[in-house]
C-alpha positions as a Markdown table, in Angstrom:
| # | Residue | x | y | z |
|---|---|---|---|---|
| 1 | Met | 105.4 | 125.5 | 114.4 |
| 2 | Ser | 106.8 | 125.5 | 111.0 |
| 3 | Ala | 104.6 | 125.1 | 107.8 |
| 4 | Ile | 104.6 | 122.4 | 105.3 |
| 5 | Glu | 104.6 | 123.6 | 101.7 |
| 6 | Val | 102.1 | 121.4 | 99.7 |
| 7 | Val | 103.3 | 121.4 | 96.0 |
| 8 | Glu | 101.2 | 120.7 | 92.8 |
| 9 | Pro | 102.8 | 118.0 | 91.0 |
| 10 | Ala | 101.4 | 119.1 | 87.5 |
| 11 | Thr | 102.7 | 122.6 | 88.0 |
| 12 | Glu | 105.5 | 122.1 | 90.4 |
| 13 | Arg | 104.0 | 125.2 | 92.4 |
| 14 | Val | 103.2 | 125.5 | 96.0 |
| 15 | Met | 99.4 | 125.5 | 96.3 |
| 16 | Ala | 98.8 | 125.5 | 100.1 |
| 17 | Glu | 100.8 | 126.0 | 103.4 |
| 18 | Val | 99.6 | 123.9 | 106.4 |
| 19 | Pro | 101.1 | 123.8 | 110.0 |
| 20 | Arg | 103.6 | 121.0 | 110.3 |
| 21 | Ala | 102.7 | 118.7 | 113.2 |
| 22 | Gly | 105.4 | 117.1 | 115.7 |
| 23 | Ala | 105.5 | 115.0 | 118.5 |
| 24 | Glu | 103.7 | 117.4 | 120.9 |
| 25 | Glu | 100.8 | 117.8 | 118.4 |
| 26 | Val | 100.5 | 114.0 | 118.0 |
| 27 | Asp | 100.4 | 113.6 | 121.9 |
| 28 | Ala | 97.7 | 116.2 | 122.1 |
| 29 | Ala | 95.6 | 114.5 | 119.5 |
| 30 | Val | 96.1 | 111.3 | 121.4 |
| 31 | Ala | 95.0 | 112.8 | 124.5 |
| 32 | Arg | 91.9 | 114.2 | 122.9 |
| 33 | Ala | 91.1 | 110.8 | 121.2 |
| 34 | Lys | 91.6 | 109.0 | 124.7 |
| 35 | Ala | 89.2 | 111.6 | 126.4 |
| 36 | Ala | 86.6 | 111.3 | 124.0 |
| 37 | Phe | 86.6 | 107.4 | 123.6 |
| 38 | Pro | 84.5 | 106.3 | 126.5 |
| 39 | Ala | 81.7 | 108.6 | 125.5 |
| 40 | Trp | 82.1 | 107.5 | 121.6 |
| 41 | Arg | 82.1 | 103.7 | 122.5 |
| 42 | Ala | 79.1 | 104.3 | 124.4 |
| 43 | Val | 77.0 | 106.0 | 121.7 |
| 44 | Ala | 74.1 | 103.7 | 120.9 |
| 45 | Pro | 74.8 | 101.8 | 117.6 |
| 46 | Ala | 72.0 | 103.3 | 115.9 |
| 47 | Glu | 73.4 | 106.7 | 116.8 |
| 48 | Arg | 76.8 | 105.8 | 115.6 |
| 49 | Ala | 75.4 | 104.8 | 112.5 |
| 50 | Arg | 73.3 | 107.8 | 111.7 |
| 51 | Leu | 76.4 | 110.0 | 112.3 |
| 52 | Leu | 78.4 | 108.1 | 109.9 |
| 53 | Arg | 75.7 | 108.3 | 107.3 |
| 54 | Asp | 75.6 | 112.3 | 108.1 |
| 55 | Leu | 79.3 | 112.2 | 107.4 |
| 56 | Ala | 78.9 | 110.3 | 104.0 |
| 57 | Asp | 76.3 | 112.9 | 103.1 |
| 58 | Ala | 78.7 | 115.6 | 104.0 |
| 59 | Ile | 81.4 | 114.4 | 101.5 |
| 60 | Glu | 78.9 | 113.8 | 98.9 |
| 61 | Ala | 77.8 | 117.3 | 99.2 |
| 62 | Arg | 81.6 | 118.3 | 98.5 |
| 63 | His | 82.1 | 115.6 | 95.9 |
| 64 | Glu | 83.5 | 118.0 | 93.2 |
| 65 | Asp | 85.4 | 120.2 | 95.6 |
| 66 | Leu | 87.1 | 117.3 | 96.9 |
| 67 | Ala | 87.7 | 115.7 | 93.9 |
| 68 | Arg | 89.4 | 119.0 | 92.4 |
| 69 | Leu | 91.5 | 119.3 | 95.6 |
| 70 | Glu | 92.7 | 115.8 | 95.3 |
| 71 | Ala | 93.6 | 115.9 | 91.6 |
| 72 | Arg | 95.6 | 119.0 | 92.0 |
| 73 | Asn | 97.4 | 117.7 | 95.3 |
| 74 | Ala | 98.0 | 114.2 | 94.1 |
| 75 | Gly | 98.3 | 114.8 | 90.5 |
| 76 | Lys | 95.8 | 112.4 | 89.4 |
| 77 | Pro | 93.3 | 112.8 | 86.5 |
| 78 | Ile | 90.0 | 114.6 | 87.6 |
| 79 | Gly | 87.8 | 111.5 | 86.4 |
| 80 | Asp | 89.8 | 109.4 | 88.6 |
| 81 | Ala | 89.7 | 111.8 | 91.4 |
| 82 | Arg | 85.8 | 111.9 | 91.2 |
| 83 | Gly | 85.5 | 108.1 | 91.1 |
| 84 | Glu | 87.7 | 108.0 | 94.3 |
| 85 | Met | 85.3 | 110.5 | 96.2 |
| 86 | Gly | 82.6 | 108.4 | 95.2 |
| 87 | Met | 84.2 | 105.3 | 96.6 |
| 88 | Val | 85.0 | 107.5 | 99.7 |
| 89 | Val | 81.2 | 108.0 | 100.2 |
| 90 | Glu | 80.3 | 104.4 | 99.6 |
| 91 | Thr | 82.8 | 103.4 | 102.2 |
| 92 | Phe | 81.3 | 105.5 | 105.0 |
| 93 | Arg | 77.9 | 104.5 | 104.0 |
| 94 | Tyr | 78.9 | 100.7 | 104.0 |
| 95 | Tyr | 80.5 | 100.8 | 107.3 |
| 96 | Ala | 77.6 | 103.0 | 108.7 |
| 97 | Gly | 75.6 | 99.8 | 108.5 |
| 98 | Ala | 78.2 | 97.9 | 110.6 |
| 99 | Pro | 77.4 | 99.4 | 114.5 |
| 100 | Glu | 74.1 | 97.5 | 114.6 |
| 101 | Arg | 75.6 | 94.4 | 113.3 |
| 102 | Leu | 78.8 | 93.9 | 115.3 |
| 103 | Leu | 77.5 | 90.6 | 116.3 |
| 104 | Gly | 78.8 | 88.1 | 119.0 |
| 105 | Gln | 78.3 | 84.5 | 119.6 |
| 106 | Thr | 76.5 | 82.3 | 122.1 |
| 107 | Ile | 78.5 | 78.9 | 122.6 |
| 108 | Pro | 76.9 | 75.9 | 124.5 |
| 109 | Val | 79.0 | 75.1 | 127.5 |
| 110 | Ala | 78.2 | 73.1 | 130.8 |
| 111 | Gly | 76.9 | 74.8 | 133.9 |
| 112 | Gly | 75.9 | 78.2 | 132.2 |
| 113 | Val | 76.0 | 80.5 | 129.1 |
| 114 | Asp | 79.0 | 81.6 | 127.2 |
| 115 | Met | 78.8 | 84.8 | 125.3 |
| 116 | Thr | 81.3 | 86.8 | 122.9 |
| 117 | Phe | 81.3 | 90.4 | 122.4 |
| 118 | Arg | 83.2 | 92.5 | 119.9 |
| 119 | Glu | 85.0 | 95.5 | 121.8 |
| 120 | Pro | 86.5 | 98.6 | 120.4 |
| 121 | Leu | 90.2 | 98.9 | 120.8 |
| 122 | Gly | 90.3 | 102.6 | 122.2 |
| 123 | Val | 92.5 | 105.2 | 120.3 |
| 124 | Val | 93.9 | 103.8 | 116.9 |
| 125 | Gly | 96.4 | 105.5 | 114.8 |
| 126 | Leu | 96.0 | 105.4 | 111.1 |
| 127 | Ile | 98.9 | 106.4 | 108.8 |
| 128 | Val | 97.8 | 106.9 | 105.0 |
| 129 | Pro | 100.1 | 107.3 | 101.8 |
| 130 | Trp | 100.0 | 109.9 | 99.2 |
| 131 | Asn | 98.9 | 107.8 | 96.3 |
| 132 | Phe | 95.1 | 107.5 | 97.3 |
| 133 | Pro | 94.9 | 110.2 | 100.0 |
| 134 | Leu | 91.4 | 110.2 | 100.9 |
| 135 | Thr | 90.2 | 106.9 | 99.6 |
| 136 | Ile | 92.7 | 104.9 | 101.6 |
| 137 | Ala | 92.0 | 107.1 | 104.9 |
| 138 | Ser | 88.1 | 106.1 | 104.4 |
| 139 | Trp | 89.2 | 102.5 | 104.1 |
| 140 | Lys | 90.7 | 103.0 | 107.9 |
| 141 | Val | 88.4 | 105.7 | 109.4 |
| 142 | Ala | 85.1 | 104.4 | 108.6 |
| 143 | Pro | 85.5 | 100.7 | 109.9 |
| 144 | Ala | 87.5 | 102.1 | 112.9 |
| 145 | Leu | 84.7 | 104.6 | 114.0 |
| 146 | Ala | 82.0 | 102.1 | 113.2 |
| 147 | Ala | 83.5 | 99.7 | 115.5 |
| 148 | Gly | 83.6 | 102.5 | 118.3 |
| 149 | Asn | 87.3 | 103.5 | 118.2 |
| 150 | Cys | 88.6 | 107.0 | 118.3 |
| 151 | Val | 91.1 | 108.0 | 115.5 |
| 152 | Val | 94.2 | 109.8 | 115.1 |
| 153 | Leu | 94.7 | 110.0 | 111.4 |
| 154 | Lys | 98.4 | 111.0 | 109.9 |
| 155 | Pro | 98.3 | 112.0 | 106.1 |
| 156 | Ala | 101.3 | 111.9 | 103.9 |
| 157 | Glu | 103.4 | 115.1 | 104.1 |
| 158 | Leu | 102.9 | 115.5 | 100.3 |
| 159 | Thr | 99.3 | 115.3 | 100.3 |
| 160 | Pro | 97.4 | 116.4 | 103.6 |
| 161 | Leu | 94.7 | 118.7 | 102.1 |
| 162 | Ser | 91.8 | 115.9 | 101.8 |
| 163 | Ala | 92.3 | 114.7 | 105.2 |
| 164 | Leu | 92.2 | 118.0 | 106.8 |
| 165 | Glu | 89.0 | 118.8 | 104.9 |
| 166 | Leu | 87.6 | 115.4 | 106.3 |
| 167 | Glu | 88.3 | 116.4 | 110.0 |
| 168 | Val | 86.3 | 119.5 | 109.2 |
| 169 | Leu | 83.4 | 117.5 | 107.6 |
| 170 | Ala | 83.5 | 115.2 | 110.6 |
| 171 | Leu | 82.7 | 117.7 | 113.2 |
| 172 | Asp | 80.2 | 119.6 | 110.9 |
| 173 | Ala | 78.4 | 116.1 | 110.4 |
| 174 | Gly | 78.2 | 116.2 | 114.4 |
| 175 | Leu | 80.9 | 113.7 | 115.3 |
| 176 | Pro | 82.1 | 114.7 | 119.1 |
| 177 | Glu | 85.3 | 116.6 | 119.4 |
| 178 | Gly | 88.3 | 114.0 | 119.7 |
| 179 | Val | 86.5 | 111.4 | 117.8 |
| 180 | Leu | 88.6 | 112.2 | 114.7 |
| 181 | Asn | 92.0 | 113.9 | 114.7 |
| 182 | Val | 94.3 | 114.7 | 112.0 |
| 183 | Val | 98.0 | 115.3 | 112.3 |
| 184 | Ala | 99.9 | 116.4 | 109.3 |
| 185 | Gly | 103.5 | 116.0 | 109.8 |
| 186 | Pro | 106.4 | 114.0 | 108.7 |
| 187 | Gly | 106.4 | 110.3 | 109.2 |
| 188 | Ser | 109.6 | 110.0 | 110.8 |
| 189 | Val | 108.2 | 112.2 | 113.7 |
| 190 | Cys | 104.2 | 111.8 | 113.7 |
| 191 | Gly | 104.3 | 108.5 | 112.5 |
| 192 | Gln | 106.9 | 107.1 | 114.7 |
| 193 | Arg | 105.4 | 109.0 | 117.7 |
| 194 | Leu | 102.0 | 107.1 | 117.0 |
| 195 | Val | 103.8 | 103.8 | 116.7 |
| 196 | Glu | 105.6 | 104.1 | 120.1 |
| 197 | His | 102.8 | 106.1 | 121.9 |
| 198 | Pro | 101.6 | 104.0 | 125.0 |
| 199 | Asp | 97.9 | 105.1 | 124.5 |
| 200 | Val | 97.7 | 103.9 | 120.9 |
| 201 | Ala | 96.2 | 100.4 | 120.7 |
| 202 | Lys | 96.6 | 99.8 | 116.9 |
| 203 | Ile | 98.3 | 101.0 | 114.0 |
| 204 | Ala | 97.0 | 100.6 | 110.6 |
| 205 | Phe | 99.6 | 101.8 | 107.9 |
| 206 | Thr | 99.5 | 101.6 | 103.7 |
| 207 | Gly | 102.8 | 102.3 | 102.3 |
| 208 | Ser | 106.2 | 100.6 | 101.4 |
| 209 | Thr | 107.3 | 97.4 | 102.6 |
| 210 | Glu | 110.5 | 98.8 | 104.1 |
| 211 | Val | 108.7 | 101.3 | 106.4 |
| 212 | Gly | 106.0 | 98.6 | 107.1 |
| 213 | Arg | 108.8 | 96.6 | 108.6 |
| 214 | Gly | 109.7 | 99.4 | 110.9 |
| 215 | Ile | 106.3 | 100.0 | 112.1 |
| 216 | Ala | 105.7 | 96.2 | 112.9 |
| 217 | Ala | 109.0 | 96.2 | 114.9 |
| 218 | Gly | 108.0 | 99.4 | 116.6 |
| 219 | Ala | 104.6 | 98.2 | 117.5 |
| 220 | Ala | 105.9 | 95.2 | 119.1 |
| 221 | Arg | 107.5 | 97.1 | 121.8 |
| 222 | Thr | 103.9 | 97.9 | 123.2 |
| 223 | Ile | 102.2 | 94.8 | 121.5 |
| 224 | Lys | 100.2 | 97.0 | 119.4 |
| 225 | Arg | 97.9 | 95.3 | 116.7 |
| 226 | Val | 99.0 | 95.9 | 113.4 |
| 227 | Thr | 97.2 | 96.1 | 109.7 |
| 228 | Leu | 99.9 | 96.6 | 107.0 |
| 229 | Glu | 99.0 | 96.9 | 103.3 |
| 230 | Leu | 102.5 | 97.2 | 101.6 |
| 231 | Gly | 104.2 | 96.8 | 98.5 |
| 232 | Gly | 103.3 | 94.9 | 95.3 |
| 233 | Lys | 104.7 | 93.6 | 92.2 |
| 234 | Ser | 101.4 | 91.9 | 90.7 |
| 235 | Ala | 101.5 | 89.4 | 87.7 |
| 236 | Asn | 98.9 | 89.9 | 85.0 |
| 237 | Val | 98.9 | 86.5 | 83.5 |
| 238 | Val | 97.8 | 86.3 | 79.7 |
| 239 | Phe | 97.2 | 82.9 | 78.1 |
| 240 | Ala | 97.1 | 82.3 | 74.4 |
| 241 | Asp | 93.4 | 81.3 | 74.5 |
| 242 | Ala | 92.5 | 84.7 | 76.3 |
| 243 | Asp | 90.4 | 87.4 | 74.4 |
| 244 | Leu | 93.8 | 89.1 | 73.4 |
| 245 | Glu | 92.3 | 92.6 | 72.5 |
| 246 | Ala | 90.4 | 92.8 | 75.8 |
| 247 | Ala | 93.7 | 91.7 | 77.8 |
| 248 | Ala | 95.7 | 94.3 | 76.0 |
| 249 | Ala | 93.0 | 97.0 | 76.3 |
| 250 | Ala | 92.9 | 96.3 | 79.9 |
| 251 | Ala | 96.7 | 96.0 | 80.4 |
| 252 | Pro | 97.5 | 99.8 | 80.5 |
| 253 | Pro | 95.1 | 101.0 | 83.1 |
| 254 | Ala | 96.0 | 98.1 | 85.3 |
| 255 | Val | 99.6 | 99.4 | 85.2 |
| 256 | Phe | 99.5 | 103.2 | 84.1 |
| 257 | Gly | 96.5 | 104.2 | 86.4 |
| 258 | Asn | 97.6 | 106.8 | 88.9 |
| 259 | Ala | 100.8 | 107.0 | 86.8 |
| 260 | Gly | 101.7 | 103.6 | 88.2 |
| 261 | Gln | 101.7 | 104.8 | 91.8 |
| 262 | Asp | 99.5 | 102.1 | 93.1 |
| 263 | Cys | 100.6 | 98.9 | 95.0 |
| 264 | Cys | 98.1 | 96.8 | 92.9 |
| 265 | Ala | 99.4 | 98.0 | 89.8 |
| 266 | Arg | 99.8 | 94.8 | 87.3 |
| 267 | Ser | 103.3 | 95.7 | 86.4 |
| 268 | Arg | 104.6 | 92.3 | 85.3 |
| 269 | Ile | 102.5 | 91.2 | 82.4 |
| 270 | Leu | 103.2 | 87.7 | 82.0 |
| 271 | Val | 102.2 | 86.4 | 78.3 |
| 272 | Gln | 102.3 | 83.0 | 76.9 |
| 273 | Arg | 105.2 | 82.9 | 74.4 |
| 274 | Ser | 102.9 | 81.5 | 71.8 |
| 275 | Cys | 100.8 | 84.6 | 71.5 |
| 276 | Leu | 103.6 | 87.3 | 72.6 |
| 277 | Glu | 103.9 | 89.2 | 69.4 |
| 278 | Asp | 100.2 | 89.3 | 68.9 |
| 279 | Phe | 99.9 | 90.6 | 72.3 |
| 280 | Leu | 102.4 | 93.3 | 71.9 |
| 281 | Ala | 100.8 | 94.3 | 68.8 |
| 282 | Ala | 97.5 | 94.9 | 70.4 |
| 283 | Leu | 99.1 | 96.6 | 73.4 |
| 284 | Gln | 101.1 | 99.3 | 71.4 |
| 285 | Pro | 98.1 | 101.3 | 70.3 |
| 286 | Ala | 96.5 | 101.2 | 74.0 |
| 287 | Val | 99.7 | 102.4 | 75.5 |
| 288 | Glu | 100.5 | 105.1 | 73.0 |
| 289 | Gly | 96.9 | 106.4 | 73.1 |
| 290 | Ile | 97.2 | 107.1 | 76.8 |
| 291 | Ala | 96.3 | 110.9 | 77.2 |
| 292 | Val | 98.9 | 112.2 | 79.7 |
| 293 | Gly | 98.5 | 115.7 | 80.8 |
| 294 | Asp | 96.8 | 118.4 | 83.3 |
| 295 | Pro | 94.8 | 116.5 | 85.9 |
| 296 | Leu | 92.2 | 118.9 | 85.8 |
| 297 | Glu | 91.5 | 118.6 | 81.8 |
| 298 | Glu | 88.4 | 116.3 | 81.2 |
| 299 | Gly | 89.8 | 113.5 | 78.9 |
| 300 | Thr | 93.2 | 113.3 | 80.8 |
| 301 | Gln | 94.1 | 109.5 | 81.5 |
| 302 | Met | 97.3 | 109.9 | 83.4 |
| 303 | Gly | 98.7 | 112.7 | 85.3 |
| 304 | Pro | 102.4 | 113.3 | 86.6 |
| 305 | Leu | 104.3 | 111.6 | 89.2 |
| 306 | Ile | 104.1 | 113.2 | 92.9 |
| 307 | Ser | 107.4 | 114.5 | 93.0 |
| 308 | Ala | 110.8 | 115.2 | 91.4 |
| 309 | Gly | 112.4 | 112.3 | 93.8 |
| 310 | Gln | 109.8 | 110.0 | 92.6 |
| 311 | Arg | 110.2 | 110.8 | 89.0 |
| 312 | Glu | 114.2 | 110.3 | 89.3 |
| 313 | Ala | 113.7 | 106.6 | 91.1 |
| 314 | Val | 111.2 | 105.8 | 88.3 |
| 315 | Ala | 114.0 | 106.7 | 85.7 |
| 316 | Ser | 116.6 | 104.5 | 87.3 |
| 317 | Tyr | 114.6 | 101.6 | 86.1 |
| 318 | Val | 114.6 | 102.8 | 82.5 |
| 319 | Pro | 118.4 | 103.3 | 81.5 |
| 320 | Glu | 119.4 | 104.3 | 78.0 |
| 321 | Asp | 120.1 | 100.4 | 77.3 |
| 322 | Ala | 116.5 | 99.2 | 78.5 |
| 323 | Pro | 114.7 | 97.1 | 76.2 |
| 324 | Val | 111.7 | 99.7 | 75.7 |
| 325 | Ala | 109.4 | 98.2 | 73.4 |
| 326 | Ile | 106.6 | 100.6 | 73.8 |
| 327 | Arg | 106.6 | 104.3 | 75.0 |
| 328 | Gly | 103.7 | 106.9 | 75.1 |
| 329 | Asp | 103.9 | 110.6 | 75.3 |
| 330 | Ala | 104.2 | 113.0 | 78.2 |
| 331 | Pro | 104.5 | 116.7 | 78.5 |
| 332 | Asp | 107.9 | 118.5 | 78.5 |
| 333 | Gly | 106.9 | 121.5 | 80.7 |
| 334 | Pro | 106.7 | 122.1 | 84.4 |
| 335 | Gly | 105.6 | 119.1 | 86.3 |
| 336 | Tyr | 106.7 | 115.7 | 87.2 |
| 337 | Trp | 106.0 | 114.0 | 84.0 |
| 338 | Phe | 107.2 | 110.2 | 83.1 |
| 339 | Pro | 105.9 | 108.5 | 79.8 |
| 340 | Pro | 103.8 | 105.2 | 79.9 |
| 341 | Thr | 106.5 | 102.7 | 79.1 |
| 342 | Val | 106.7 | 99.0 | 78.4 |
| 343 | Leu | 110.0 | 97.0 | 78.5 |
| 344 | Ala | 110.0 | 93.8 | 76.6 |
| 345 | Pro | 111.1 | 90.9 | 76.8 |
| 346 | Val | 112.1 | 91.0 | 80.5 |
| 347 | Ala | 113.6 | 88.1 | 82.7 |
| 348 | Asn | 111.6 | 87.8 | 85.9 |
| 349 | Asp | 114.6 | 88.6 | 87.9 |
| 350 | Asp | 115.7 | 91.7 | 86.3 |
| 351 | Arg | 115.7 | 94.6 | 88.7 |
| 352 | Ala | 112.7 | 96.3 | 87.0 |
| 353 | Ala | 110.4 | 93.3 | 87.2 |
| 354 | Ala | 111.5 | 92.3 | 90.6 |
| 355 | Glu | 111.4 | 95.8 | 92.5 |
| 356 | Glu | 108.4 | 97.8 | 93.1 |
| 357 | Ile | 108.8 | 100.8 | 90.7 |
| 358 | Phe | 105.9 | 102.8 | 91.7 |
| 359 | Gly | 105.7 | 104.4 | 88.5 |
| 360 | Pro | 104.4 | 103.9 | 85.0 |
| 361 | Val | 106.6 | 101.1 | 83.7 |
| 362 | Ala | 105.6 | 97.6 | 82.8 |
| 363 | Cys | 107.5 | 94.7 | 82.1 |
| 364 | Val | 106.5 | 92.0 | 79.8 |
| 365 | Ile | 107.8 | 88.5 | 80.7 |
| 366 | Pro | 107.2 | 85.4 | 78.5 |
| 367 | Phe | 106.2 | 82.0 | 79.7 |
| 368 | Asp | 105.5 | 78.6 | 78.1 |
| 369 | Ser | 103.2 | 76.5 | 80.3 |
| 370 | Glu | 100.6 | 77.0 | 83.0 |
| 371 | Glu | 103.0 | 75.5 | 85.4 |
| 372 | Asp | 105.8 | 78.1 | 84.3 |
| 373 | Ala | 103.1 | 81.0 | 84.5 |
| 374 | Val | 102.4 | 80.0 | 88.1 |
| 375 | Arg | 106.0 | 79.7 | 89.1 |
| 376 | Leu | 106.8 | 82.9 | 87.5 |
| 377 | Ala | 103.8 | 84.7 | 89.2 |
| 378 | Asn | 105.0 | 83.2 | 92.6 |
| 379 | Asp | 108.6 | 84.3 | 92.3 |
| 380 | Ser | 108.3 | 87.6 | 94.1 |
| 381 | Val | 108.5 | 88.6 | 97.6 |
| 382 | Tyr | 105.1 | 90.2 | 97.0 |
| 383 | Gly | 101.6 | 88.9 | 96.9 |
| 384 | Leu | 99.2 | 91.5 | 96.8 |
| 385 | Ser | 97.2 | 91.5 | 93.7 |
| 386 | Gly | 97.0 | 90.1 | 89.9 |
| 387 | Ser | 94.9 | 89.3 | 87.1 |
| 388 | Ile | 94.4 | 85.9 | 85.0 |
| 389 | Trp | 93.0 | 86.1 | 81.2 |
| 390 | Thr | 92.0 | 82.9 | 79.8 |
| 391 | Gly | 88.9 | 81.4 | 78.2 |
| 392 | Asp | 89.6 | 78.1 | 80.0 |
| 393 | Gly | 87.3 | 78.4 | 83.3 |
| 394 | Ala | 89.0 | 75.4 | 84.8 |
| 395 | Arg | 92.4 | 76.8 | 84.2 |
| 396 | Ala | 91.4 | 80.4 | 85.5 |
| 397 | Leu | 90.4 | 78.7 | 88.8 |
| 398 | Arg | 93.3 | 76.3 | 89.2 |
| 399 | Val | 95.7 | 79.3 | 88.5 |
| 400 | Ala | 94.0 | 81.6 | 90.7 |
| 401 | Arg | 94.2 | 79.1 | 93.6 |
| 402 | Ala | 97.9 | 78.5 | 92.7 |
| 403 | Ile | 99.1 | 82.1 | 92.8 |
| 404 | Asp | 100.0 | 83.3 | 96.1 |
| 405 | Thr | 98.2 | 86.6 | 96.2 |
| 406 | Gly | 95.5 | 88.3 | 98.2 |
| 407 | Ala | 93.2 | 89.4 | 95.5 |
| 408 | Ile | 93.2 | 88.1 | 92.1 |
| 409 | Ser | 90.8 | 89.0 | 89.1 |
| 410 | Ile | 89.9 | 86.5 | 86.2 |
| 411 | Asn | 89.5 | 88.2 | 83.0 |
| 412 | Ser | 89.3 | 91.8 | 84.6 |
| 413 | Asn | 91.7 | 94.4 | 86.1 |
| 414 | Thr | 90.2 | 95.3 | 89.1 |
| 415 | Ser | 91.1 | 94.5 | 92.6 |
| 416 | Val | 89.0 | 96.4 | 95.1 |
| 417 | Arg | 85.4 | 96.7 | 96.1 |
| 418 | Val | 83.9 | 98.1 | 99.4 |
| 419 | Ser | 82.3 | 95.0 | 100.4 |
| 420 | Thr | 85.0 | 92.7 | 99.8 |
| 421 | Pro | 88.5 | 92.0 | 101.8 |
| 422 | Phe | 91.7 | 93.4 | 100.4 |
| 423 | Gly | 95.2 | 92.8 | 101.4 |
| 424 | Gly | 98.3 | 90.8 | 100.8 |
| 425 | Phe | 100.1 | 87.6 | 101.0 |
| 426 | Lys | 103.9 | 87.6 | 102.2 |
| 427 | Gln | 105.8 | 90.9 | 102.4 |
| 428 | Ser | 102.5 | 92.5 | 100.9 |
| 429 | Gly | 101.1 | 93.0 | 104.1 |
| 430 | Val | 99.5 | 91.6 | 107.4 |
| 431 | Gly | 95.6 | 91.7 | 107.7 |
| 432 | Arg | 92.6 | 92.9 | 105.5 |
| 433 | Glu | 90.9 | 96.2 | 104.8 |
| 434 | Leu | 87.4 | 96.8 | 103.4 |
| 435 | Gly | 84.7 | 94.4 | 103.7 |
| 436 | Pro | 83.4 | 92.8 | 107.1 |
| 437 | Asp | 87.0 | 91.4 | 107.7 |
| 438 | Ala | 88.0 | 95.1 | 108.4 |
| 439 | Leu | 86.0 | 95.5 | 111.4 |
| 440 | Glu | 87.5 | 92.4 | 113.2 |
| 441 | His | 90.9 | 94.3 | 112.8 |
| 442 | Tyr | 89.4 | 97.2 | 114.9 |
| 443 | Thr | 87.7 | 95.1 | 117.7 |
| 444 | Asp | 88.8 | 92.7 | 120.3 |
| 445 | Val | 86.8 | 89.6 | 121.3 |
| 446 | Lys | 85.4 | 89.7 | 124.9 |
| 447 | Asn | 84.5 | 86.5 | 126.2 |
| 448 | Val | 81.9 | 86.4 | 129.1 |
| 449 | Tyr | 80.7 | 83.3 | 131.1 |
| 450 | Tyr | 77.5 | 83.5 | 133.1 |
| 451 | Ala | 77.0 | 80.7 | 135.5 |
| 452 | Thr | 73.3 | 79.3 | 135.7 |
| 453 | Glu | 74.1 | 76.2 | 138.1 |
| 454 | Gly | 76.1 | 77.9 | 140.7 |
| 455 | Gly | 79.5 | 77.0 | 139.1 |
């Protein structure tokens, strides 16, 4: 078996080598998961809950080590990585409460009693991206295990290290052999094999819309269930009656967090024309003040892009004649750096405004009226996230209901909480992660009729 060389984006040096899994390793992992499933689904709910709590405790005990590993492997600032590891712990603790609360219903019917049960699916294949490696893995692994499924987890080839650590921690915490299996290899081989494998009941995937289309098509051949969390081009709508200083201060982290490599990135900043100049004036120092540098340095706010290829792709959206209104700083030395960049003004149908860049580039798009803002926000194939900034509460709710997106915030730039559903409209995906909704996607409903009157 050949090895995967894991490169540190901030230094361009190899930081680790791990065995490269192929189709045979996927088949072996699925076989282990299938063999473990009958016993795992039979574990008493309270015991399954205890094991998930123990796993959360084990992750928390390694919090700093995992944060530093993630910061180096994914190029994210250490402060962000610590916050993400905290969310991983929170996610496992949240779903540790689920096994004892997977409730069915009793339904009044003639001649007997009708009951429903939430049953686990079996073996589920979880395919996670490189931008939030362990965080997004936890969003899938925790509810899948809580519902009684066994898991084959495929991390991104660029960032496999934290997932491999999770597998070790799960065994150390007492999860039975075969319940959680990690295969590190290319998506074109390992991911494809999971999609086509007849013993995999579901695929949960986070990644690009293009790859998601292929997974949906492949899963259809064996009628696999799918959860797809795909691309985004979210709108950050700023009305003239908003607190412009607050909106301008919140806009940069909403786009440039994780170097813009975030499907939730609010990279279309829609600004009412009457306050456009004031907003840009407030935005400039916020962008230029972003500290870009070594992910392990305390105080770093933005790290490098994940790879040279990603940097080249991002740069293609900022040619020499691009309307660059604001540009921050970035290091010159080794590392896949790109400065935080604001293009303004931009038309909504320009390539940089229409396509998901997945890098630290924001487009400022003027609008005139509330109706104009809604039209522009909805003029996208995506619908994942977004924000609305206004001092008018009625307008905030009107616009929130009118924008076609799965998660939207009012006077805030946050999208994700463990206890609330997360997912997209349109080509941003199918299904929901997090909250109680995620559990439904890892179970099937079984209906049982018990005759009490002989019929």
